GULUM-152297 format. One record per residue (C-alpha): residue number from 1; residue in three letters; x, y, z. Coordinates in steps of 0.2 Angstrom, whole numbers, plus 5000, padded with zeros to 4 digits. Example, Ala and Ser with C-alpha at 12.3 -4.5 7.8 and 13.67 -1.06 7.14 Angstrom:
# residues 2
+-----+------+------+------+------+
: seq : type :    u :    v :    w :
+-----+------+------+------+------+
:   1 :  ala : 5062 : 4978 : 5039 :
:   2 :  ser : 5068 : 4995 : 5036 :
+-----+------+------+------+------+
END
This chain:
# residues 439
+-----+------+------+------+------+
: seq : type :    u :    v :    w :
+-----+------+------+------+------+
:   1 :  met : 5389 : 5094 : 5583 :
:   2 :  thr : 5384 : 5103 : 5567 :
:   3 :  arg : 5398 : 5114 : 5559 :
:   4 :  his : 5385 : 5127 : 5553 :
:   5 :  lys : 5372 : 5138 : 5561 :
:   6 :  ala : 5355 : 5141 : 5555 :
:   7 :  asn : 5353 : 5152 : 5539 :
:   8 :  asp : 5371 : 5149 : 5534 :
:   9 :  phe : 5368 : 5154 : 5516 :
:  10 :  ser : 5385 : 5147 : 5510 :
:  11 :  ser : 5380 : 5128 : 5512 :
:  12 :  phe : 5367 : 5128 : 5498 :
:  13 :  trp : 5375 : 5133 : 5482 :
:  14 :  met : 5360 : 5140 : 5473 :
:  15 :  pro : 5356 : 5138 : 5455 :
:  16 :  phe : 5356 : 5152 : 5443 :
:  17 :  thr : 5359 : 5164 : 5457 :
:  18 :  pro : 5372 : 5177 : 5462 :
:  19 :  asn : 5375 : 5168 : 5479 :
:  20 :  arg : 5385 : 5182 : 5487 :
:  21 :  asp : 5372 : 5195 : 5484 :
:  22 :  phe : 5358 : 5183 : 5490 :
:  23 :  ala : 5366 : 5180 : 5506 :
:  24 :  ala : 5367 : 5199 : 5509 :
:  25 :  asp : 5349 : 5202 : 5505 :
:  26 :  pro : 5339 : 5185 : 5505 :
:  27 :  arg : 5322 : 5183 : 5498 :
:  28 :  leu : 5315 : 5168 : 5508 :
:  29 :  ile : 5298 : 5159 : 5505 :
:  30 :  val : 5289 : 5149 : 5518 :
:  31 :  ala : 5272 : 5145 : 5511 :
:  32 :  ala : 5261 : 5146 : 5496 :
:  33 :  asp : 5243 : 5145 : 5492 :
:  34 :  gly : 5233 : 5150 : 5476 :
:  35 :  met : 5241 : 5165 : 5467 :
:  36 :  tyr : 5252 : 5170 : 5482 :
:  37 :  tyr : 5268 : 5165 : 5491 :
:  38 :  thr : 5271 : 5170 : 5509 :
:  39 :  ser : 5288 : 5177 : 5513 :
:  40 :  his : 5298 : 5174 : 5529 :
:  41 :  asp : 5293 : 5190 : 5536 :
:  42 :  gly : 5274 : 5186 : 5534 :
:  43 :  arg : 5270 : 5196 : 5518 :
:  44 :  lys : 5259 : 5190 : 5503 :
:  45 :  ile : 5269 : 5189 : 5487 :
:  46 :  met : 5259 : 5188 : 5471 :
:  47 :  asp : 5267 : 5174 : 5460 :
:  48 :  ala : 5268 : 5182 : 5443 :
:  49 :  thr : 5279 : 5168 : 5436 :
:  50 :  ala : 5270 : 5152 : 5441 :
:  51 :  gly : 5285 : 5148 : 5451 :
:  52 :  leu : 5297 : 5144 : 5437 :
:  53 :  trp : 5284 : 5143 : 5423 :
:  54 :  cys : 5277 : 5127 : 5431 :
:  55 :  val : 5263 : 5131 : 5444 :
:  56 :  asn : 5249 : 5133 : 5431 :
:  57 :  ala : 5235 : 5128 : 5442 :
:  58 :  gly : 5241 : 5139 : 5456 :
:  59 :  his : 5249 : 5134 : 5473 :
:  60 :  asn : 5242 : 5120 : 5484 :
:  61 :  ala : 5230 : 5114 : 5471 :
:  62 :  pro : 5219 : 5102 : 5481 :
:  63 :  arg : 5218 : 5087 : 5469 :
:  64 :  val : 5236 : 5087 : 5467 :
:  65 :  thr : 5240 : 5089 : 5486 :
:  66 :  glu : 5228 : 5075 : 5491 :
:  67 :  ala : 5234 : 5063 : 5477 :
:  68 :  val : 5252 : 5064 : 5482 :
:  69 :  lys : 5247 : 5062 : 5501 :
:  70 :  arg : 5237 : 5046 : 5496 :
:  71 :  gln : 5251 : 5039 : 5485 :
:  72 :  val : 5265 : 5041 : 5497 :
:  73 :  glu : 5255 : 5031 : 5510 :
:  74 :  thr : 5251 : 5017 : 5497 :
:  75 :  leu : 5267 : 5015 : 5486 :
:  76 :  asp : 5282 : 5026 : 5489 :
:  77 :  phe : 5293 : 5020 : 5476 :
:  78 :  ala : 5294 : 5006 : 5462 :
:  79 :  pro : 5307 : 5004 : 5449 :
:  80 :  his : 5302 : 5004 : 5430 :
:  81 :  phe : 5317 : 4994 : 5424 :
:  82 :  asn : 5309 : 4977 : 5420 :
:  83 :  phe : 5294 : 4981 : 5432 :
:  84 :  gly : 5279 : 4993 : 5431 :
:  85 :  thr : 5265 : 5002 : 5439 :
:  86 :  pro : 5248 : 5003 : 5432 :
:  87 :  gln : 5246 : 5021 : 5435 :
:  88 :  ala : 5262 : 5025 : 5424 :
:  89 :  phe : 5254 : 5016 : 5409 :
:  90 :  asp : 5238 : 5025 : 5412 :
:  91 :  leu : 5246 : 5042 : 5413 :
:  92 :  ala : 5256 : 5039 : 5397 :
:  93 :  thr : 5240 : 5034 : 5387 :
:  94 :  arg : 5232 : 5050 : 5394 :
:  95 :  leu : 5246 : 5061 : 5389 :
:  96 :  ala : 5247 : 5054 : 5372 :
:  97 :  gly : 5229 : 5059 : 5370 :
:  98 :  leu : 5233 : 5077 : 5374 :
:  99 :  phe : 5246 : 5079 : 5360 :
: 100 :  pro : 5244 : 5080 : 5341 :
: 101 :  ala : 5239 : 5064 : 5332 :
: 102 :  gly : 5253 : 5052 : 5329 :
: 103 :  leu : 5263 : 5057 : 5345 :
: 104 :  asp : 5257 : 5042 : 5354 :
: 105 :  his : 5272 : 5036 : 5365 :
: 106 :  val : 5279 : 5043 : 5381 :
: 107 :  phe : 5296 : 5042 : 5389 :
: 108 :  phe : 5296 : 5048 : 5407 :
: 109 :  thr : 5310 : 5059 : 5414 :
: 110 :  asn : 5312 : 5070 : 5429 :
: 111 :  ser : 5315 : 5087 : 5422 :
: 112 :  gly : 5316 : 5097 : 5406 :
: 113 :  ser : 5335 : 5095 : 5405 :
: 114 :  glu : 5332 : 5076 : 5405 :
: 115 :  ser : 5318 : 5077 : 5393 :
: 116 :  val : 5329 : 5086 : 5381 :
: 117 :  asp : 5344 : 5074 : 5382 :
: 118 :  thr : 5332 : 5060 : 5380 :
: 119 :  ala : 5324 : 5067 : 5365 :
: 120 :  leu : 5341 : 5070 : 5357 :
: 121 :  lys : 5346 : 5052 : 5361 :
: 122 :  ile : 5330 : 5045 : 5354 :
: 123 :  ala : 5333 : 5055 : 5338 :
: 124 :  leu : 5350 : 5048 : 5335 :
: 125 :  his : 5344 : 5031 : 5340 :
: 126 :  tyr : 5330 : 5032 : 5327 :
: 127 :  his : 5341 : 5036 : 5312 :
: 128 :  arg : 5354 : 5022 : 5317 :
: 129 :  met : 5339 : 5009 : 5319 :
: 130 :  arg : 5334 : 5014 : 5301 :
: 131 :  gly : 5352 : 5011 : 5295 :
: 132 :  asp : 5355 : 5029 : 5292 :
: 133 :  ala : 5369 : 5031 : 5305 :
: 134 :  ser : 5377 : 5045 : 5296 :
: 135 :  arg : 5364 : 5057 : 5303 :
: 136 :  thr : 5373 : 5062 : 5319 :
: 137 :  arg : 5372 : 5081 : 5318 :
: 138 :  leu : 5360 : 5091 : 5329 :
: 139 :  ile : 5354 : 5109 : 5325 :
: 140 :  gly : 5349 : 5121 : 5339 :
: 141 :  arg : 5346 : 5139 : 5338 :
: 142 :  glu : 5355 : 5155 : 5345 :
: 143 :  arg : 5347 : 5161 : 5361 :
: 144 :  gly : 5339 : 5144 : 5363 :
: 145 :  tyr : 5337 : 5136 : 5381 :
: 146 :  his : 5336 : 5118 : 5382 :
: 147 :  gly : 5341 : 5114 : 5400 :
: 148 :  thr : 5358 : 5112 : 5408 :
: 149 :  gly : 5363 : 5094 : 5403 :
: 150 :  phe : 5378 : 5093 : 5391 :
: 151 :  gly : 5366 : 5089 : 5377 :
: 152 :  gly : 5355 : 5104 : 5381 :
: 153 :  ile : 5369 : 5116 : 5383 :
: 154 :  ser : 5376 : 5110 : 5366 :
: 155 :  val : 5361 : 5113 : 5356 :
: 156 :  gly : 5356 : 5128 : 5367 :
: 157 :  gly : 5362 : 5145 : 5362 :
: 158 :  ile : 5364 : 5155 : 5378 :
: 159 :  val : 5382 : 5161 : 5380 :
: 160 :  asn : 5384 : 5160 : 5399 :
: 161 :  asn : 5377 : 5143 : 5400 :
: 162 :  arg : 5390 : 5136 : 5388 :
: 163 :  lys : 5406 : 5146 : 5390 :
: 164 :  his : 5413 : 5139 : 5406 :
: 165 :  phe : 5411 : 5121 : 5401 :
: 166 :  gly : 5421 : 5110 : 5389 :
: 167 :  gly : 5415 : 5093 : 5383 :
: 168 :  met : 5400 : 5099 : 5374 :
: 169 :  leu : 5393 : 5088 : 5360 :
: 170 :  thr : 5402 : 5089 : 5344 :
: 171 :  gly : 5393 : 5090 : 5327 :
: 172 :  val : 5381 : 5104 : 5333 :
: 173 :  asp : 5377 : 5119 : 5324 :
: 174 :  his : 5364 : 5133 : 5327 :
: 175 :  leu : 5351 : 5143 : 5317 :
: 176 :  arg : 5350 : 5161 : 5319 :
: 177 :  his : 5338 : 5167 : 5332 :
: 178 :  thr : 5321 : 5175 : 5327 :
: 179 :  his : 5322 : 5191 : 5338 :
: 180 :  asp : 5321 : 5207 : 5327 :
: 181 :  pro : 5316 : 5222 : 5338 :
: 182 :  glu : 5320 : 5234 : 5324 :
: 183 :  arg : 5305 : 5228 : 5314 :
: 184 :  asn : 5294 : 5219 : 5327 :
: 185 :  ala : 5295 : 5230 : 5343 :
: 186 :  phe : 5279 : 5231 : 5353 :
: 187 :  thr : 5270 : 5218 : 5342 :
: 188 :  arg : 5255 : 5210 : 5350 :
: 189 :  gly : 5256 : 5191 : 5348 :
: 190 :  cys : 5267 : 5184 : 5335 :
: 191 :  pro : 5277 : 5196 : 5325 :
: 192 :  glu : 5274 : 5199 : 5306 :
: 193 :  his : 5292 : 5199 : 5301 :
: 194 :  gly : 5305 : 5185 : 5302 :
: 195 :  ala : 5298 : 5169 : 5294 :
: 196 :  asp : 5312 : 5170 : 5282 :
: 197 :  arg : 5324 : 5166 : 5296 :
: 198 :  ala : 5318 : 5148 : 5294 :
: 199 :  glu : 5328 : 5147 : 5278 :
: 200 :  asp : 5344 : 5147 : 5289 :
: 201 :  leu : 5341 : 5129 : 5290 :
: 202 :  glu : 5343 : 5127 : 5271 :
: 203 :  arg : 5360 : 5136 : 5273 :
: 204 :  leu : 5365 : 5123 : 5286 :
: 205 :  cys : 5359 : 5109 : 5276 :
: 206 :  ala : 5370 : 5116 : 5261 :
: 207 :  leu : 5385 : 5118 : 5273 :
: 208 :  his : 5384 : 5101 : 5281 :
: 209 :  asp : 5374 : 5090 : 5269 :
: 210 :  pro : 5357 : 5086 : 5275 :
: 211 :  ser : 5361 : 5068 : 5275 :
: 212 :  thr : 5371 : 5071 : 5291 :
: 213 :  ile : 5358 : 5080 : 5301 :
: 214 :  ala : 5348 : 5070 : 5313 :
: 215 :  ala : 5337 : 5083 : 5321 :
: 216 :  val : 5332 : 5101 : 5324 :
: 217 :  ile : 5327 : 5107 : 5341 :
: 218 :  val : 5318 : 5123 : 5344 :
: 219 :  glu : 5307 : 5131 : 5357 :
: 220 :  pro : 5291 : 5136 : 5348 :
: 221 :  met : 5291 : 5151 : 5360 :
: 222 :  ala : 5308 : 5154 : 5368 :
: 223 :  gly : 5304 : 5158 : 5386 :
: 224 :  ser : 5320 : 5158 : 5397 :
: 225 :  thr : 5330 : 5168 : 5385 :
: 226 :  gly : 5317 : 5183 : 5386 :
: 227 :  val : 5301 : 5178 : 5378 :
: 228 :  leu : 5305 : 5177 : 5360 :
: 229 :  leu : 5290 : 5174 : 5349 :
: 230 :  pro : 5290 : 5164 : 5333 :
: 231 :  pro : 5287 : 5175 : 5317 :
: 232 :  arg : 5271 : 5170 : 5308 :
: 233 :  gly : 5274 : 5156 : 5297 :
: 234 :  tyr : 5291 : 5152 : 5304 :
: 235 :  leu : 5287 : 5135 : 5312 :
: 236 :  glu : 5278 : 5130 : 5297 :
: 237 :  arg : 5293 : 5133 : 5286 :
: 238 :  leu : 5304 : 5124 : 5298 :
: 239 :  arg : 5293 : 5109 : 5297 :
: 240 :  glu : 5293 : 5109 : 5278 :
: 241 :  ile : 5312 : 5110 : 5277 :
: 242 :  cys : 5314 : 5096 : 5289 :
: 243 :  asp : 5302 : 5085 : 5279 :
: 244 :  arg : 5311 : 5089 : 5263 :
: 245 :  his : 5327 : 5083 : 5270 :
: 246 :  gly : 5322 : 5068 : 5282 :
: 247 :  ile : 5327 : 5078 : 5297 :
: 248 :  leu : 5317 : 5076 : 5314 :
: 249 :  leu : 5309 : 5091 : 5321 :
: 250 :  ile : 5309 : 5092 : 5340 :
: 251 :  phe : 5299 : 5105 : 5349 :
: 252 :  asp : 5305 : 5109 : 5367 :
: 253 :  glu : 5289 : 5113 : 5376 :
: 254 :  val : 5295 : 5112 : 5394 :
: 255 :  ile : 5287 : 5129 : 5396 :
: 256 :  thr : 5273 : 5130 : 5383 :
: 257 :  ala : 5265 : 5113 : 5386 :
: 258 :  phe : 5250 : 5111 : 5397 :
: 259 :  gly : 5241 : 5127 : 5394 :
: 260 :  arg : 5253 : 5141 : 5394 :
: 261 :  leu : 5247 : 5147 : 5376 :
: 262 :  gly : 5229 : 5141 : 5380 :
: 263 :  his : 5231 : 5124 : 5373 :
: 264 :  ala : 5238 : 5107 : 5378 :
: 265 :  ser : 5253 : 5111 : 5368 :
: 266 :  ala : 5261 : 5125 : 5357 :
: 267 :  ala : 5260 : 5112 : 5343 :
: 268 :  glu : 5241 : 5113 : 5344 :
: 269 :  his : 5241 : 5131 : 5346 :
: 270 :  phe : 5252 : 5134 : 5330 :
: 271 :  gly : 5245 : 5120 : 5321 :
: 272 :  val : 5262 : 5112 : 5317 :
: 273 :  thr : 5266 : 5095 : 5323 :
: 274 :  pro : 5284 : 5090 : 5327 :
: 275 :  asp : 5291 : 5072 : 5328 :
: 276 :  ile : 5296 : 5074 : 5346 :
: 277 :  ile : 5290 : 5085 : 5360 :
: 278 :  thr : 5299 : 5088 : 5377 :
: 279 :  thr : 5289 : 5093 : 5392 :
: 280 :  ala : 5291 : 5095 : 5411 :
: 281 :  lys : 5286 : 5109 : 5423 :
: 282 :  gly : 5267 : 5111 : 5421 :
: 283 :  leu : 5265 : 5092 : 5420 :
: 284 :  thr : 5264 : 5090 : 5438 :
: 285 :  asn : 5260 : 5108 : 5442 :
: 286 :  gly : 5277 : 5109 : 5449 :
: 287 :  val : 5273 : 5098 : 5464 :
: 288 :  val : 5285 : 5084 : 5460 :
: 289 :  pro : 5299 : 5084 : 5448 :
: 290 :  met : 5294 : 5075 : 5432 :
: 291 :  gly : 5296 : 5077 : 5413 :
: 292 :  ala : 5290 : 5067 : 5398 :
: 293 :  val : 5295 : 5065 : 5380 :
: 294 :  ile : 5281 : 5063 : 5368 :
: 295 :  val : 5287 : 5053 : 5352 :
: 296 :  asp : 5279 : 5050 : 5335 :
: 297 :  glu : 5273 : 5032 : 5331 :
: 298 :  arg : 5286 : 5029 : 5317 :
: 299 :  ile : 5300 : 5033 : 5329 :
: 300 :  tyr : 5294 : 5021 : 5342 :
: 301 :  ala : 5290 : 5007 : 5329 :
: 302 :  ser : 5307 : 5009 : 5322 :
: 303 :  ala : 5315 : 5005 : 5339 :
: 304 :  met : 5302 : 4990 : 5342 :
: 305 :  glu : 5304 : 4982 : 5325 :
: 306 :  arg : 5323 : 4985 : 5322 :
: 307 :  ala : 5331 : 4982 : 5339 :
: 308 :  asp : 5345 : 4970 : 5339 :
: 309 :  thr : 5344 : 4967 : 5357 :
: 310 :  pro : 5330 : 4963 : 5369 :
: 311 :  ile : 5331 : 4981 : 5376 :
: 312 :  glu : 5326 : 4992 : 5362 :
: 313 :  leu : 5333 : 5008 : 5370 :
: 314 :  phe : 5348 : 5008 : 5382 :
: 315 :  his : 5342 : 5024 : 5392 :
: 316 :  gly : 5332 : 5028 : 5407 :
: 317 :  tyr : 5332 : 5035 : 5425 :
: 318 :  thr : 5330 : 5028 : 5442 :
: 319 :  tyr : 5315 : 5040 : 5445 :
: 320 :  ser : 5307 : 5038 : 5428 :
: 321 :  ala : 5288 : 5037 : 5431 :
: 322 :  his : 5291 : 5039 : 5450 :
: 323 :  pro : 5274 : 5035 : 5459 :
: 324 :  leu : 5273 : 5052 : 5467 :
: 325 :  ala : 5276 : 5061 : 5451 :
: 326 :  val : 5263 : 5050 : 5442 :
: 327 :  ala : 5250 : 5054 : 5455 :
: 328 :  ala : 5254 : 5072 : 5454 :
: 329 :  ala : 5253 : 5073 : 5435 :
: 330 :  thr : 5237 : 5063 : 5435 :
: 331 :  ala : 5229 : 5075 : 5447 :
: 332 :  ala : 5236 : 5090 : 5438 :
: 333 :  leu : 5228 : 5084 : 5422 :
: 334 :  asp : 5212 : 5081 : 5431 :
: 335 :  thr : 5213 : 5099 : 5438 :
: 336 :  tyr : 5217 : 5107 : 5421 :
: 337 :  ala : 5202 : 5097 : 5414 :
: 338 :  ser : 5189 : 5099 : 5427 :
: 339 :  asp : 5193 : 5118 : 5430 :
: 340 :  asp : 5194 : 5121 : 5411 :
: 341 :  leu : 5211 : 5130 : 5414 :
: 342 :  phe : 5217 : 5129 : 5396 :
: 343 :  ala : 5201 : 5138 : 5390 :
: 344 :  arg : 5203 : 5150 : 5405 :
: 345 :  ala : 5221 : 5155 : 5399 :
: 346 :  arg : 5214 : 5158 : 5382 :
: 347 :  ser : 5200 : 5169 : 5388 :
: 348 :  leu : 5212 : 5179 : 5399 :
: 349 :  ala : 5224 : 5182 : 5385 :
: 350 :  pro : 5216 : 5198 : 5378 :
: 351 :  thr : 5215 : 5206 : 5395 :
: 352 :  trp : 5233 : 5200 : 5398 :
: 353 :  glu : 5239 : 5207 : 5381 :
: 354 :  ala : 5231 : 5224 : 5385 :
: 355 :  ala : 5239 : 5225 : 5402 :
: 356 :  val : 5256 : 5221 : 5395 :
: 357 :  his : 5255 : 5234 : 5382 :
: 358 :  ser : 5249 : 5247 : 5394 :
: 359 :  leu : 5267 : 5249 : 5400 :
: 360 :  arg : 5272 : 5257 : 5383 :
: 361 :  gly : 5279 : 5274 : 5386 :
: 362 :  leu : 5286 : 5271 : 5403 :
: 363 :  pro : 5304 : 5275 : 5406 :
: 364 :  his : 5317 : 5264 : 5398 :
: 365 :  val : 5304 : 5252 : 5390 :
: 366 :  ile : 5310 : 5248 : 5373 :
: 367 :  asp : 5299 : 5233 : 5369 :
: 368 :  leu : 5284 : 5223 : 5375 :
: 369 :  arg : 5279 : 5206 : 5370 :
: 370 :  asn : 5265 : 5194 : 5373 :
: 371 :  leu : 5257 : 5177 : 5369 :
: 372 :  gly : 5245 : 5167 : 5378 :
: 373 :  leu : 5248 : 5171 : 5397 :
: 374 :  val : 5266 : 5176 : 5394 :
: 375 :  gly : 5273 : 5193 : 5394 :
: 376 :  ala : 5290 : 5202 : 5392 :
: 377 :  ile : 5295 : 5219 : 5396 :
: 378 :  glu : 5312 : 5223 : 5389 :
: 379 :  leu : 5321 : 5238 : 5396 :
: 380 :  ala : 5336 : 5248 : 5389 :
: 381 :  pro : 5352 : 5242 : 5397 :
: 382 :  arg : 5360 : 5254 : 5409 :
: 383 :  pro : 5376 : 5261 : 5401 :
: 384 :  gly : 5390 : 5250 : 5407 :
: 385 :  ala : 5379 : 5239 : 5417 :
: 386 :  pro : 5368 : 5228 : 5407 :
: 387 :  gly : 5355 : 5218 : 5417 :
: 388 :  lys : 5355 : 5230 : 5431 :
: 389 :  arg : 5339 : 5239 : 5427 :
: 390 :  ala : 5329 : 5223 : 5427 :
: 391 :  trp : 5337 : 5216 : 5442 :
: 392 :  glu : 5333 : 5232 : 5452 :
: 393 :  ala : 5315 : 5230 : 5446 :
: 394 :  met : 5314 : 5212 : 5452 :
: 395 :  thr : 5321 : 5217 : 5469 :
: 396 :  arg : 5310 : 5232 : 5471 :
: 397 :  ala : 5295 : 5221 : 5465 :
: 398 :  trp : 5299 : 5209 : 5479 :
: 399 :  glu : 5297 : 5223 : 5492 :
: 400 :  ala : 5281 : 5228 : 5483 :
: 401 :  gly : 5274 : 5210 : 5485 :
: 402 :  leu : 5277 : 5204 : 5467 :
: 403 :  met : 5288 : 5189 : 5461 :
: 404 :  leu : 5295 : 5193 : 5444 :
: 405 :  arg : 5308 : 5183 : 5433 :
: 406 :  val : 5322 : 5193 : 5424 :
: 407 :  thr : 5334 : 5188 : 5411 :
: 408 :  gly : 5346 : 5201 : 5406 :
: 409 :  asp : 5336 : 5217 : 5405 :
: 410 :  ile : 5320 : 5208 : 5401 :
: 411 :  ile : 5306 : 5205 : 5414 :
: 412 :  ala : 5297 : 5189 : 5410 :
: 413 :  leu : 5279 : 5186 : 5417 :
: 414 :  ser : 5269 : 5170 : 5417 :
: 415 :  pro : 5256 : 5169 : 5430 :
: 416 :  pro : 5246 : 5154 : 5436 :
: 417 :  phe : 5230 : 5152 : 5425 :
: 418 :  ile : 5219 : 5156 : 5440 :
: 419 :  ile : 5224 : 5174 : 5440 :
: 420 :  ser : 5209 : 5185 : 5440 :
: 421 :  glu : 5207 : 5201 : 5430 :
: 422 :  ala : 5208 : 5211 : 5446 :
: 423 :  glu : 5225 : 5203 : 5450 :
: 424 :  ile : 5231 : 5207 : 5432 :
: 425 :  glu : 5226 : 5225 : 5435 :
: 426 :  thr : 5235 : 5225 : 5452 :
: 427 :  leu : 5251 : 5216 : 5445 :
: 428 :  phe : 5253 : 5229 : 5431 :
: 429 :  ser : 5249 : 5244 : 5441 :
: 430 :  arg : 5262 : 5239 : 5454 :
: 431 :  leu : 5274 : 5235 : 5440 :
: 432 :  ala : 5271 : 5252 : 5432 :
: 433 :  asp : 5275 : 5261 : 5448 :
: 434 :  ile : 5291 : 5252 : 5450 :
: 435 :  leu : 5297 : 5255 : 5432 :
: 436 :  arg : 5294 : 5274 : 5435 :
: 437 :  thr : 5306 : 5273 : 5449 :
: 438 :  ile : 5320 : 5265 : 5440 :
: 439 :  asp : 5334 : 5276 : 5433 :
+-----+------+------+------+------+
END
């Protein structure tokens, strides 16, 4: 006999959710197709967030669905410790071809958090293999989000993700964040001011000695912390400083890879090539959990040529390159290519930008930001109740048939690339009506 009844909301401890509030007013999803979810009460809910930044080709993408069905009937699981599947090698080769030249090797994970921890370990391993074992320090950035593993929260810079947990990595420091609303509010695209904040890396080099720094990890565009855009020239300057001091540069592209900015990667979009790229989310269109770390040739070669044991890297996951994930990822890449979805995202970006900035002047809107198919509406905090305005907007949006994502008093938008211009108009019209009702 079960001890719990149906819809006992206490059994599932929900992630990043005020569980007690949810139990009092649940928002339940029972189906999805294209641009829309179906709620438990039968309403169509426009997905303005691509799930969690991941359903780039829309829900129930036919190629992906069919590929997973076929795969589970053929090979449900196979280990990749000392064994392999042909499809995993094919996918790795194909992925390497999507990223900038020189980033030719892929290590498969199961999430963005695992991708980040893998990238950090590979960076430390690389320096040790080169006989430069003094390089153990890792540099993240304030307001950065790099998942929820201990490595990710250590280099991350979101206070609530860190403050309750001891045992974070030692030898970690943080660059200043790039958000400068006083000078850059209501910028369209990347802001003009703030490239000089990359010089903060020189300050940390002087403080710690650059010979102790293994890697710098940044999101090219910080998504989960509220859509913080890189100032023009900022990423280029970080690349230059890292090169000068022999420091690896890691781009966390869990959100930006696979078309969000209109290209396969933010590295391509900005014309700046890091040494390592972390990915997940859009890799499988969100259908099966999967991540991938894309690594520069010299890092891989160092491991292969200098290893002192038969196993070159003592790292991995039971589900690395899981056959269902490989099938989903391969079909997702097919969908992106055959439907030309990265180009579609680029073509929609001007319409999207105009729609985001059409909200200027509405009550409490203190900033609007956009890049590619990403938008942010920042609201003035309610006195004594920070975050409440955006939260109220999110709950009212659900009732109005929209799914939004909020962080603090910032509403973040990132729709599937299949969104139409008419749907963009509907989204922002409804959102404007909602914002007019928020006190």
